[in-house]
C-alpha angles and dihedrals in degrees: 000000000000113000124223136180088266101039093054097061090041092054090046093053093045092050094046088056093047097043095049095037091233131149092237136033124196132188138180128200137143153177108284097177151171084190133022118261124218090348092304116131124246107261095036112140122205123206120191128189122191125189102174097263100053142005123215127194130191128189120216120198124185116230089208115104120201 
């Protein structure tokens, strides 16, 4: 399997659910830098939620520039 910035948090959430035998699994990860990855900005955070039948991921990017 080839990993991507979206497949990693999805796999994390799915495995959290399986390992703990829970109904839901959640994971958080992001792009720390120093360079963007796969056209995703540094500082983007990904949140994944898995429920056994589907896994959804959202990316959150701050509009604030330092």
